[in-house]
Structures are given as structure tokens and as C-alpha cells.
TIVO-2410 file (N, C-alpha, C; in nm, 3 decimals):
# residues 153
REC num residu      c1      c2      c3 atome chaine
REC   1      M   8.454  11.689   7.356     N      A
REC   1      M   8.562  11.747   7.434    CA      A
REC   1      M   8.550  11.900   7.443     C      A
REC   2      P   8.527  11.973   7.330     N      A
REC   2      P   8.516  12.119   7.342    CA      A
REC   2      P   8.407  12.161   7.441     C      A
REC   3      E   8.298  12.086   7.444     N      A
REC   3      E   8.190  12.121   7.536    CA      A
REC   3      E   8.234  12.103   7.681     C      A
REC   4      D   8.315  12.000   7.709     N      A
REC   4      D   8.367  11.978   7.844    CA      A
REC   4      D   8.454  12.097   7.888     C      A
REC   5      V   8.541  12.142   7.798     N      A
REC   5      V   8.629  12.254   7.828    CA      A
REC   5      V   8.545  12.379   7.853     C      A
REC   6      R   8.449  12.403   7.765     N      A
REC   6      R   8.362  12.520   7.779    CA      A
REC   6      R   8.290  12.517   7.913     C      A
REC   7      N   8.228  12.404   7.944     N      A
REC   7      N   8.153  12.393   8.069    CA      A
REC   7      N   8.242  12.409   8.192     C      A
REC   8      E   8.361  12.352   8.186     N      A
REC   8      E   8.453  12.363   8.299    CA      A
REC   8      E   8.493  12.509   8.322     C      A
REC   9      I   8.534  12.576   8.215     N      A
REC   9      I   8.577  12.715   8.229    CA      A
REC   9      I   8.461  12.803   8.273     C      A
REC  10      K   8.344  12.785   8.211     N      A
REC  10      K   8.228  12.868   8.247    CA      A
REC  10      K   8.186  12.843   8.392     C      A
REC  11      S   8.199  12.720   8.440     N      A
REC  11      S   8.161  12.693   8.579    CA      A
REC  11      S   8.257  12.761   8.677     C      A
REC  12      Y   8.388  12.761   8.645     N      A
REC  12      Y   8.484  12.831   8.731    CA      A
REC  12      Y   8.457  12.981   8.730     C      A
REC  13      I   8.423  13.034   8.614     N      A
REC  13      I   8.392  13.177   8.604    CA      A
REC  13      I   8.272  13.210   8.692     C      A
REC  14      A   8.166  13.133   8.677     N      A
REC  14      A   8.043  13.158   8.754    CA      A
REC  14      A   8.068  13.140   8.904     C      A
REC  15      M   8.139  13.034   8.940     N      A
REC  15      M   8.168  13.004   9.080    CA      A
REC  15      M   8.248  13.117   9.145     C      A
REC  16      S   8.326  13.187   9.065     N      A
REC  16      S   8.410  13.295   9.116    CA      A
REC  16      S   8.337  13.428   9.123     C      A
REC  17      G   8.213  13.431   9.074     N      A
REC  17      G   8.137  13.555   9.077    CA      A
REC  17      G   8.168  13.650   8.963     C      A
REC  18      W   8.234  13.601   8.861     N      A
REC  18      W   8.268  13.682   8.745    CA      A
REC  18      W   8.171  13.652   8.632     C      A
REC  19      T   8.168  13.743   8.533     N      A
REC  19      T   8.098  13.716   8.407    CA      A
REC  19      T   8.203  13.721   8.297     C      A
REC  20      L   8.171  13.663   8.184     N      A
REC  20      L   8.263  13.666   8.071    CA      A
REC  20      L   8.285  13.811   8.025     C      A
REC  21      T   8.181  13.892   8.034     N      A
REC  21      T   8.192  14.033   7.997    CA      A
REC  21      T   8.294  14.104   8.085     C      A
REC  22      D   8.290  14.079   8.217     N      A
REC  22      D   8.386  14.141   8.308    CA      A
REC  22      D   8.529  14.095   8.278     C      A
REC  23      I   8.544  13.967   8.247     N      A
REC  23      I   8.677  13.913   8.216    CA      A
REC  23      I   8.732  13.977   8.090     C      A
REC  24      V   8.647  13.993   7.988     N      A
REC  24      V   8.692  14.055   7.863    CA      A
REC  24      V   8.734  14.200   7.886     C      A
REC  25      K   8.666  14.269   7.977     N      A
REC  25      K   8.706  14.407   8.011    CA      A
REC  25      K   8.848  14.408   8.067     C      A
REC  26      V   8.879  14.312   8.153     N      A
REC  26      V   9.015  14.304   8.209    CA      A
REC  26      V   9.115  14.266   8.099     C      A
REC  27      F   9.076  14.167   8.015     N      A
REC  27      F   9.161  14.130   7.900    CA      A
REC  27      F   9.199  14.255   7.822     C      A
REC  28      N   9.097  14.332   7.784     N      A
REC  28      N   9.119  14.448   7.697    CA      A
REC  28      N   9.197  14.558   7.765     C      A
REC  29      A   9.184  14.571   7.895     N      A
REC  29      A   9.260  14.673   7.968    CA      A
REC  29      A   9.409  14.640   7.965     C      A
REC  30      R   9.442  14.515   7.946     N      A
REC  30      R   9.581  14.470   7.945    CA      A
REC  30      R   9.642  14.469   7.805     C      A
REC  31      R   9.562  14.494   7.703     N      A
REC  31      R   9.607  14.478   7.565    CA      A
REC  31      R   9.607  14.609   7.487     C      A
REC  32      A   9.690  14.610   7.384     N      A
REC  32      A   9.688  14.722   7.289    CA      A
REC  32      A   9.555  14.717   7.212     C      A
REC  33      P   9.508  14.830   7.162     N      A
REC  33      P   9.378  14.833   7.093    CA      A
REC  33      P   9.365  14.729   6.981     C      A
REC  34      E   9.472  14.704   6.908     N      A
REC  34      E   9.464  14.607   6.796    CA      A
REC  34      E   9.459  14.462   6.844     C      A
REC  35      E   9.487  14.437   6.973     N      A
REC  35      E   9.485  14.300   7.028    CA      A
REC  35      E   9.363  14.274   7.114     C      A
REC  36      Q   9.272  14.369   7.121     N      A
REC  36      Q   9.154  14.354   7.207    CA      A
REC  36      Q   9.055  14.257   7.145     C      A
REC  37      T   8.964  14.208   7.228     N      A
REC  37      T   8.868  14.105   7.186    CA      A
REC  37      T   8.729  14.145   7.233     C      A
REC  38      T   8.634  14.058   7.204     N      A
REC  38      T   8.496  14.082   7.247    CA      A
REC  38      T   8.447  13.962   7.327     C      A
REC  39      T   8.342  13.985   7.402     N      A
REC  39      T   8.281  13.875   7.478    CA      A
REC  39      T   8.235  13.766   7.381     C      A
REC  40      Q   8.175  13.807   7.268     N      A
REC  40      Q   8.127  13.711   7.169    CA      A
REC  40      Q   8.241  13.626   7.114     C      A
REC  41      N   8.357  13.689   7.090     N      A
REC  41      N   8.472  13.616   7.037    CA      A
REC  41      N   8.518  13.508   7.134     C      A
REC  42      I   8.532  13.544   7.262     N      A
REC  42      I   8.575  13.446   7.362    CA      A
REC  42      I   8.468  13.337   7.378     C      A
REC  43      S   8.343  13.375   7.378     N      A
REC  43      S   8.233  13.278   7.389    CA      A
REC  43      S   8.237  13.179   7.272     C      A
REC  44      N   8.260  13.231   7.152     N      A
REC  44      N   8.269  13.143   7.034    CA      A
REC  44      N   8.388  13.048   7.045     C      A
REC  45      K   8.500  13.099   7.092     N      A
REC  45      K   8.618  13.013   7.108    CA      A
REC  45      K   8.590  12.901   7.208     C      A
REC  46      L   8.520  12.935   7.317     N      A
REC  46      L   8.484  12.833   7.416    CA      A
REC  46      L   8.391  12.729   7.355     C      A
REC  47      T   8.293  12.774   7.280     N      A
REC  47      T   8.196  12.683   7.219    CA      A
REC  47      T   8.262  12.589   7.118     C      A
REC  48      R   8.353  12.646   7.037     N      A
REC  48      R   8.421  12.565   6.934    CA      A
REC  48      R   8.538  12.484   6.990     C      A
REC  49      G   8.582  12.518   7.112     N      A
REC  49      G   8.699  12.451   7.169    CA      A
REC  49      G   8.828  12.499   7.108     C      A
REC  50      T   8.831  12.625   7.060     N      A
REC  50      T   8.951  12.677   6.995    CA      A
REC  50      T   9.020  12.784   7.078     C      A
REC  51      I   8.982  12.797   7.204     N      A
REC  51      I   9.046  12.896   7.291    CA      A
REC  51      I   9.190  12.855   7.316     C      A
REC  52      K   9.279  12.953   7.316     N      A
REC  52      K   9.421  12.925   7.337    CA      A
REC  52      K   9.446  12.893   7.484     C      A
REC  53      Y   9.548  12.811   7.506     N      A
REC  53      Y   9.588  12.776   7.642    CA      A
REC  53      Y   9.627  12.903   7.718     C      A
REC  54      S   9.696  12.994   7.650     N      A
REC  54      S   9.738  13.119   7.716    CA      A
REC  54      S   9.615  13.200   7.759     C      A
REC  55      E   9.508  13.197   7.681     N      A
REC  55      E   9.386  13.267   7.719    CA      A
REC  55      E   9.319  13.199   7.839     C      A
REC  56      C   9.323  13.067   7.842     N      A
REC  56      C   9.268  12.993   7.957    CA      A
REC  56      C   9.346  13.029   8.084     C      A
REC  57      K   9.480  13.034   8.072     N      A
REC  57      K   9.563  13.071   8.187    CA      A
REC  57      K   9.531  13.212   8.234     C      A
REC  58      E   9.508  13.302   8.139     N      A
REC  58      E   9.477  13.441   8.176    CA      A
REC  58      E   9.341  13.451   8.243     C      A
REC  59      I   9.243  13.377   8.192     N      A
REC  59      I   9.111  13.374   8.257    CA      A
REC  59      I   9.125  13.324   8.400     C      A
REC  60      A   9.198  13.215   8.416     N      A
REC  60      A   9.219  13.158   8.550    CA      A
REC  60      A   9.284  13.260   8.643     C      A
REC  61      E   9.384  13.328   8.594     N      A
REC  61      E   9.455  13.428   8.675    CA      A
REC  61      E   9.362  13.542   8.715     C      A
REC  62      I   9.279  13.588   8.623     N      A
REC  62      I   9.187  13.698   8.650    CA      A
REC  62      I   9.087  13.661   8.759     C      A
REC  63      I   9.037  13.538   8.754     N      A
REC  63      I   8.933  13.498   8.852    CA      A
REC  63      I   8.993  13.436   8.979     C      A
REC  64      G   9.127  13.440   8.989     N      A
REC  64      G   9.191  13.397   9.113    CA      A
REC  64      G   9.230  13.251   9.120     C      A
REC  65      F   9.251  13.189   9.005     N      A
REC  65      F   9.293  13.050   9.001    CA      A
REC  65      F   9.425  13.038   8.928     C      A
REC  66      E   9.484  12.921   8.933     N      A
REC  66      E   9.599  12.890   8.851    CA      A
REC  66      E   9.581  12.749   8.800     C      A
REC  67      I   9.620  12.727   8.676     N      A
REC  67      I   9.606  12.595   8.615    CA      A
REC  67      I   9.731  12.515   8.649     C      A
REC  68      M   9.710  12.396   8.703     N      A
REC  68      M   9.823  12.311   8.741    CA      A
REC  68      M   9.809  12.175   8.674     C      A
REC  69      W   9.920  12.119   8.638     N      A
REC  69      W   9.923  11.986   8.581    CA      A
REC  69      W   9.959  11.890   8.693     C      A
REC  70      V   9.873  11.793   8.717     N      A
REC  70      V   9.894  11.696   8.823    CA      A
REC  70      V   9.897  11.558   8.759     C      A
REC  71      R  10.000  11.483   8.790     N      A
REC  71      R  10.013  11.348   8.735    CA      A
REC  71      R   9.899  11.262   8.787     C      A
REC  72      K   9.840  11.183   8.697     N      A
REC  72      K   9.733  11.092   8.734    CA      A
REC  72      K   9.787  10.985   8.828     C      A
REC  73      P   9.707  10.945   8.927     N      A
REC  73      P   9.751  10.837   9.016    CA      A
REC  73      P   9.779  10.710   8.934     C      A
REC  74      G   9.891  10.649   8.962     N      A
REC  74      G   9.926  10.524   8.895    CA      A
REC  74      G   9.990  10.543   8.759     C      A
REC  75      Y   9.997  10.665   8.709     N      A
REC  75      Y  10.057  10.689   8.578    CA      A
REC  75      Y  10.207  10.706   8.593     C      A
REC  76      S  10.284  10.620   8.530     N      A
REC  76      S  10.428  10.624   8.554    CA      A
REC  76      S  10.510  10.639   8.426     C      A
REC  77      R  10.448  10.653   8.312     N      A
REC  77      R  10.523  10.661   8.187    CA      A
REC  77      R  10.608  10.788   8.183     C      A
REC  78      F  10.730  10.774   8.144     N      A
REC  78      F  10.824  10.885   8.126    CA      A
REC  78      F  10.854  10.962   8.254     C      A
REC  79      V  10.847  10.898   8.368     N      A
REC  79      V  10.887  10.966   8.492    CA      A
REC  79      V  11.038  10.960   8.499     C      A
REC  80      P  11.103  11.076   8.495     N      A
REC  80      P  11.250  11.073   8.500    CA      A
REC  80      P  11.297  11.029   8.638     C      A
REC  81      M  11.388  10.935   8.640     N      A
REC  81      M  11.444  10.891   8.767    CA      A
REC  81      M  11.561  10.981   8.802     C      A
REC  82      V  11.555  11.038   8.918     N      A
REC  82      V  11.654  11.134   8.962    CA      A
REC  82      V  11.729  11.076   9.081     C      A
REC  83      E  11.857  11.100   9.085     N      A
REC  83      E  11.936  11.060   9.201    CA      A
REC  83      E  11.927  11.172   9.305     C      A
REC  84      Y  11.891  11.136   9.427     N      A
REC  84      Y  11.879  11.234   9.534    CA      A
REC  84      Y  11.992  11.216   9.633     C      A
REC  85      S  12.045  11.327   9.679     N      A
REC  85      S  12.151  11.321   9.779    CA      A
REC  85      S  12.092  11.270   9.910     C      A
REC  86      E  12.179  11.220   9.995     N      A
REC  86      E  12.135  11.172  10.126    CA      A
REC  86      E  12.067  11.285  10.204     C      A
REC  87      E  12.122  11.405  10.191     N      A
REC  87      E  12.066  11.523  10.259    CA      A
REC  87      E  11.924  11.553  10.209     C      A
REC  88      D  11.905  11.545  10.075     N      A
REC  88      D  11.771  11.569  10.018    CA      A
REC  88      D  11.672  11.466  10.069     C      A
REC  89      V  11.713  11.340  10.069     N      A
REC  89      V  11.624  11.233  10.114    CA      A
REC  89      V  11.583  11.255  10.259     C      A
REC  90      K  11.679  11.291  10.343     N      A
REC  90      K  11.647  11.318  10.485    CA      A
REC  90      K  11.548  11.433  10.497     C      A
REC  91      R  11.572  11.541  10.419     N      A
REC  91      R  11.485  11.658  10.423    CA      A
REC  91      R  11.343  11.622  10.375     C      A
REC  92      Y  11.334  11.543  10.270     N      A
REC  92      Y  11.203  11.504  10.217    CA      A
REC  92      Y  11.130  11.411  10.314     C      A
REC  93      R  11.206  11.323  10.381     N      A
REC  93      R  11.143  11.234  10.479    CA      A
REC  93      R  11.089  11.314  10.598     C      A
REC  94      R  11.164  11.416  10.641     N      A
REC  94      R  11.115  11.503  10.749    CA      A
REC  94      R  10.989  11.578  10.706     C      A
REC  95      L  10.989  11.627  10.584     N      A
REC  95      L  10.873  11.698  10.532    CA      A
REC  95      L  10.753  11.603  10.521     C      A
REC  96      Q  10.779  11.482  10.475     N      A
REC  96      Q  10.673  11.380  10.465    CA      A
REC  96      Q  10.612  11.355  10.603     C      A
REC  97      K  10.697  11.340  10.704     N      A
REC  97      K  10.651  11.315  10.841    CA      A
REC  97      K  10.569  11.434  10.892     C      A
REC  98      Q  10.617  11.556  10.867     N      A
REC  98      Q  10.545  11.677  10.909    CA      A
REC  98      Q  10.406  11.680  10.846     C      A
REC  99      I  10.397  11.650  10.719     N      A
REC  99      I  10.268  11.651  10.650    CA      A
REC  99      I  10.177  11.543  10.706     C      A
REC 100      E  10.232  11.424  10.730     N      A
REC 100      E  10.151  11.314  10.786    CA      A
REC 100      E  10.094  11.351  10.922     C      A
REC 101      V  10.175  11.414  11.007     N      A
REC 101      V  10.129  11.456  11.140    CA      A
REC 101      V  10.016  11.558  11.127     C      A
REC 102      E  10.036  11.658  11.040     N      A
REC 102      E   9.934  11.761  11.021    CA      A
REC 102      E   9.804  11.700  10.968     C      A
REC 103      R   9.815  11.606  10.877     N      A
REC 103      R   9.695  11.542  10.819    CA      A
REC 103      R   9.625  11.455  10.923     C      A
REC 104      E   9.701  11.387  11.006     N      A
REC 104      E   9.640  11.307  11.114    CA      A
REC 104      E   9.565  11.397  11.211     C      A
REC 105      N   9.624  11.513  11.244     N      A
REC 105      N   9.557  11.609  11.332    CA      A
REC 105      N   9.427  11.658  11.269     C      A
REC 106      K   9.431  11.688  11.141     N      A
REC 106      K   9.309  11.732  11.071    CA      A
REC 106      K   9.203  11.622  11.073     C      A
REC 107      L   9.246  11.497  11.056     N      A
REC 107      L   9.152  11.385  11.058    CA      A
REC 107      L   9.086  11.374  11.195     C      A
REC 108      R   9.167  11.384  11.301     N      A
REC 108      R   9.113  11.379  11.438    CA      A
REC 108      R   9.016  11.493  11.466     C      A
REC 109      Q   9.041  11.608  11.407     N      A
REC 109      Q   8.956  11.726  11.429    CA      A
REC 109      Q   8.832  11.727  11.340     C      A
REC 110      G   8.817  11.623  11.258     N      A
REC 110      G   8.699  11.615  11.171    CA      A
REC 110      G   8.707  11.704  11.049     C      A
REC 111      F   8.829  11.739  11.008     N      A
REC 111      F   8.848  11.829  10.894    CA      A
REC 111      F   8.804  11.765  10.763     C      A
REC 112      Y   8.826  11.635  10.747     N      A
REC 112      Y   8.793  11.567  10.623    CA      A
REC 112      Y   8.650  11.514  10.629     C      A
REC 113      A   8.576  11.537  10.521     N      A
REC 113      A   8.436  11.493  10.515    CA      A
REC 113      A   8.430  11.340  10.506     C      A
REC 114      P   8.327  11.280  10.566     N      A
REC 114      P   8.313  11.134  10.556    CA      A
REC 114      P   8.277  11.092  10.414     C      A
REC 115      N   8.317  10.970  10.377     N      A
REC 115      N   8.279  10.918  10.246    CA      A
REC 115      N   8.135  10.867  10.251     C      A
REC 116      D   8.090  10.802  10.145     N      A
REC 116      D   7.951  10.756  10.138    CA      A
REC 116      D   7.916  10.650  10.242     C      A
REC 117      K   8.017  10.591  10.305     N      A
REC 117      K   7.993  10.491  10.410    CA      A
REC 117      K   8.009  10.552  10.549     C      A
REC 118      G   8.028  10.684  10.555     N      A
REC 118      G   8.040  10.752  10.683    CA      A
REC 118      G   8.178  10.746  10.744     C      A
REC 119      V   8.277  10.702  10.669     N      A
REC 119      V   8.413  10.689  10.720    CA      A
REC 119      V   8.495  10.810  10.674     C      A
REC 120      R   8.562  10.873  10.768     N      A
REC 120      R   8.650  10.985  10.731    CA      A
REC 120      R   8.785  10.929  10.686     C      A
REC 121      T   8.824  10.964  10.567     N      A
REC 121      T   8.953  10.920  10.515    CA      A
REC 121      T   9.034  11.041  10.471     C      A
REC 122      V   9.163  11.025  10.469     N      A
REC 122      V   9.253  11.133  10.429    CA      A
REC 122      V   9.279  11.119  10.279     C      A
REC 123      P   9.253  11.226  10.203     N      A
REC 123      P   9.278  11.219  10.058    CA      A
REC 123      P   9.428  11.217  10.028     C      A
REC 124      P   9.466  11.186   9.904     N      A
REC 124      P   9.608  11.187   9.869    CA      A
REC 124      P   9.670  11.325   9.893     C      A
REC 125      I   9.799  11.327   9.916     N      A
REC 125      I   9.868  11.454   9.938    CA      A
REC 125      I   9.857  11.539   9.811     C      A
REC 126      S   9.825  11.666   9.831     N      A
REC 126      S   9.812  11.759   9.720    CA      A
REC 126      S   9.876  11.892   9.758     C      A
REC 127      D   9.868  11.988   9.667     N      A
REC 127      D   9.926  12.120   9.694    CA      A
REC 127      D   9.862  12.187   9.815     C      A
REC 128      A   9.741  12.147   9.850     N      A
REC 128      A   9.674  12.203   9.967    CA      A
REC 128      A   9.749  12.167  10.097     C      A
REC 129      D   9.832  12.063  10.092     N      A
REC 129      D   9.907  12.018  10.210    CA      A
REC 129      D  10.043  12.085  10.223     C      A
REC 130      R  10.080  12.166  10.125     N      A
REC 130      R  10.213  12.228  10.128    CA      A
REC 130      R  10.225  12.324  10.245     C      A
REC 131      P  10.320  12.300  10.334     N      A
REC 131      P  10.341  12.393  10.446    CA      A
REC 131      P  10.381  12.531  10.394     C      A
REC 132      S  10.343  12.633  10.468     N      A
REC 132      S  10.370  12.771  10.423    CA      A
REC 132      S  10.520  12.802  10.415     C      A
REC 133      N  10.602  12.728  10.488     N      A
REC 133      N  10.746  12.754  10.486    CA      A
REC 133      N  10.818  12.679  10.373     C      A
REC 134      V  10.744  12.610  10.288     N      A
REC 134      V  10.804  12.535  10.177    CA      A
REC 134      V  10.769  12.605  10.046     C      A
REC 135      G  10.870  12.648   9.973     N      A
REC 135      G  10.849  12.718   9.847    CA      A
REC 135      G  10.798  12.624   9.738     C      A
REC 136      E  10.750  12.684   9.629     N      A
REC 136      E  10.694  12.605   9.519    CA      A
REC 136      E  10.796  12.511   9.456     C      A
REC 137      E  10.918  12.559   9.437     N      A
REC 137      E  11.020  12.475   9.374    CA      A
REC 137      E  11.055  12.356   9.463     C      A
REC 138      E  11.070  12.381   9.592     N      A
REC 138      E  11.101  12.273   9.687    CA      A
REC 138      E  10.985  12.174   9.692     C      A
REC 139      W  10.861  12.227   9.690     N      A
REC 139      W  10.743  12.141   9.692    CA      A
REC 139      W  10.739  12.053   9.568     C      A
REC 140      S  10.768  12.110   9.455     N      A
REC 140      S  10.768  12.035   9.329    CA      A
REC 140      S  10.870  11.922   9.334     C      A
REC 141      K  10.990  11.951   9.387     N      A
REC 141      K  11.095  11.848   9.399    CA      A
REC 141      K  11.051  11.739   9.497     C      A
REC 142      F  10.988  11.781   9.607     N      A
REC 142      F  10.938  11.685   9.705    CA      A
REC 142      F  10.834  11.592   9.643     C      A
REC 143      M  10.740  11.650   9.568     N      A
REC 143      M  10.635  11.570   9.505    CA      A
REC 143      M  10.694  11.473   9.402     C      A
REC 144      Q  10.797  11.517   9.330     N      A
REC 144      Q  10.864  11.430   9.234    CA      A
REC 144      Q  10.933  11.315   9.307     C      A
REC 145      W  10.999  11.346   9.418     N      A
REC 145      W  11.065  11.242   9.499    CA      A
REC 145      W  10.962  11.141   9.548     C      A
REC 146      R  10.846  11.189   9.599     N      A
REC 146      R  10.742  11.099   9.648    CA      A
REC 146      R  10.695  11.004   9.538     C      A
REC 147      E  10.676  11.059   9.418     N      A
REC 147      E  10.631  10.977   9.305    CA      A
REC 147      E  10.736  10.872   9.270     C      A
REC 148      Q  10.861  10.913   9.272     N      A
REC 148      Q  10.968  10.818   9.238    CA      A
REC 148      Q  10.976  10.707   9.344     C      A
REC 149      V  10.964  10.743   9.471     N      A
REC 149      V  10.966  10.643   9.578    CA      A
REC 149      V  10.848  10.548   9.562     C      A
REC 150      R  10.731  10.601   9.529     N      A
REC 150      R  10.612  10.519   9.509    CA      A
REC 150      R  10.631  10.421   9.393     C      A
REC 151      L  10.692  10.468   9.284     N      A
REC 151      L  10.712  10.382   9.167    CA      A
REC 151      L  10.813  10.271   9.193     C      A
REC 152      K  10.914  10.303   9.275     N      A
REC 152      K  11.016  10.201   9.306    CA      A
REC 152      K  10.959  10.095   9.397     C      A
REC 153      G  10.851  10.130   9.467     N      A
REC 153      G  10.783  10.034   9.554    CA      A
REC 153      G  10.861  10.010   9.676     C      A
***
């Protein structure tokens, strides 16, 4: 497991055009002298799998990413069931329809790559589908509603 974490983080760093040395320079510029670190220290933490989650989040932020927790498809344990007002349900259904229309247009325009059988399919809805006029909090509530509707069948 530690090697998986190390490889994942190092690949994002490399893909972003950064080096660990550059990231440590930014780390240290943000910290008091007694809280500064070295490239070797961060490298060792990655190798041992002992890097803090807060350090991973900071690395992601520096290289232009954000760490998000996404529920696994089909995973339903401990999903809180929420009562939604009629107004919320109508708003979420309109948003769902808007997203479906946009995704269908993208499919027609060849936006989605074909699978191994040459068929273009639309992937599951993700944060990439969030319309620019929908805030993060509203999007999060919408995604929770979608999951609850899916679980109720």
C-alpha cells in the first residue's frame, strides 16, 4: 500500500511538471523556520507511507489539484437518507435533465472516446459535469440526492 501511495503522488507531481524539490521550496516558504522540511524527509515519508494527509492535500494544492472523496459505485453502507422538499426535488430533476442534455450533445459531437469495441459511451456523472452556475455545496447536495434516488431504486 505505501508504494501505491508513493507512486500515485509522484506520478501526479511529474505529470504536473513539478519536482519534489520545487514543492518543498513552496512548503518551506509557507512555514516558520522550525517547521520547515527537506526533500529527503518528504521522499522518505512517501517511501515509508507515513506522509500526513494534510501534507498530501498541500502537495495537491501546490501542483493544482484537489483531493476529493468519491463514493464507490454500488457502495451504499451508511448513506444517510435525507428528506428533500418538493422544491429541491424539482430543482435537482431540472439539473439532472440539463446535465443529460449537455452529455448527449457531447456524445453526438464525439467528445467521449470510444471503448475497446469502438462504441462511444457516456461515463457516470462526475464533478466534470457540474455546470458553472452550480456552486460546490449545491452540487454536493445534488450528488447526494442522485445517490439516494439510485439506492431507493
